Steps between C-alpha positions, in 0.01 A plus 500: 500500500524253788529158339473164671878461489547824693262370758721196546797730546323651799412151622857376482634808680262425783586131531864468391813670624791288376518308174772411248357437153792302345488245780123467460527455119783247542299287742163513319588517130747361246865605483438690179257723689775607741733575207230714338443685826870582520489629140210729594694616804802590286280689256340708775836572662630611161194722455550647850862584420409658165224705664743630764747583223234705321425695819873570541533624141189715533646674805822558306294672228292706746798621704740531204744241631743300285545138613844345478421279200424811291812695589749533219810717463532757224830602351438850637389534860336838436246326274375277782252757632354602166123493466532267201687245709241519779224459245677190368509356853126562539422338164708195588319471834161519330603230251615283788166549677306404186713188454444397862127551464492285189687230690251526788207457258666192349568352843141572607357330191721193547417486870123520448507227235712267713291570808176429315633163380639422845181581689280274288592205723482692828210532739365838608684507833822380335471792256475736793814355661694521175396854413576628848844342484573643153382849594725493806799393285443783253459759776806373686717530187363848425570621857856365500590657165320826590710533816820456298382760251420740783864479612614560141280810476650634822849451356389685187405798716126462555378652827248246628382736773354732237338207320344358817373848595309501169675808365413587143656284229319685221718676242300759310636525144213714372447877511186458714543570869360222719318578824564293815183289459603401147851406616359294788275315256787430257716376788256213550627344175335343198351220710278744694129509417182646645225259602190527283200674654271226367602228743236234566533421870187281494670273248818490712296403804317232303832356378638491854190326629530245219863437595398443862222256410730301268769472768277406794487123422881483519533691829465423864276724713785717628652537154162585352451777756851632438447503124171685536663760725790543258272552198284751687807697609643508149167617357473774764855621431435511125178694542639746757815572295286564191301776671795673670 
C-alpha cells in the first residue's frame, strides 16, 4: 500500500520546494534524455486534454446538451426537436466518448512504455523529480482545457449553480420510483464505492512504520520528526474517517 517510492515522495515534499526537472535532466544526463522527457510531457498533456474532453462530453450527455460540433441543419426546422434527432445526438456523443477513451488508453500505454525505458538510467531521486514534473504538466493541461469546457457548457445553457449545489443529475427511465436515499447514492457517480468492513489497520500501521524506518537514514533529525508526525496524522485521519 505504502511503497518505498511513496515514502520518498513525502521526503521530497519536506525538503524541496522549487525544482525544474528538464533543467536537472539537461545538466545531469545526455541530450537524448531531455528529448525523451519532452516526449513524455507531450503525451501527458495530450492525455490531460483528452480526459477533459471526455468530462465535457459526459456532461453534455447527462444534461442533454448538444455541442456545436454536433449541430447540423435539417431541411425542415420542425424536425430539429424530434426525439429521433435527439437520440442521434446522444449516440454520436457516446461514440465520441468511446473514441476518446480508446485514445487515452493508447496514450497511456505508450507513455508507460516510454517512461519505463527512460527511467532505467535514472536514479531514484531523479525519478521522483521527473514524475512530479510530468504529473504537474498533465494536471495543468487538464485544468486549462476543463476551464474552457466549463465556459462552453455555460454557453450551451448549463446552470453551474445547480451543478455546484449537487442537485440531482439522475434521470430515471424506469417505472420504479426512486426514494431520496437512492437518488443521493446514484448522484455520487460510478466511481463511488463503500470501504470494505474487513480493513486491516494493523497491517497499515506496520507498513507506515516500515516506510519511516526506511526513510530515516536519508533524513535529518528535524525532517525525521516531521515525517513521523505526518504519518501518524494520516493514519489517525484514515482510522477516524473509517469509523464515522
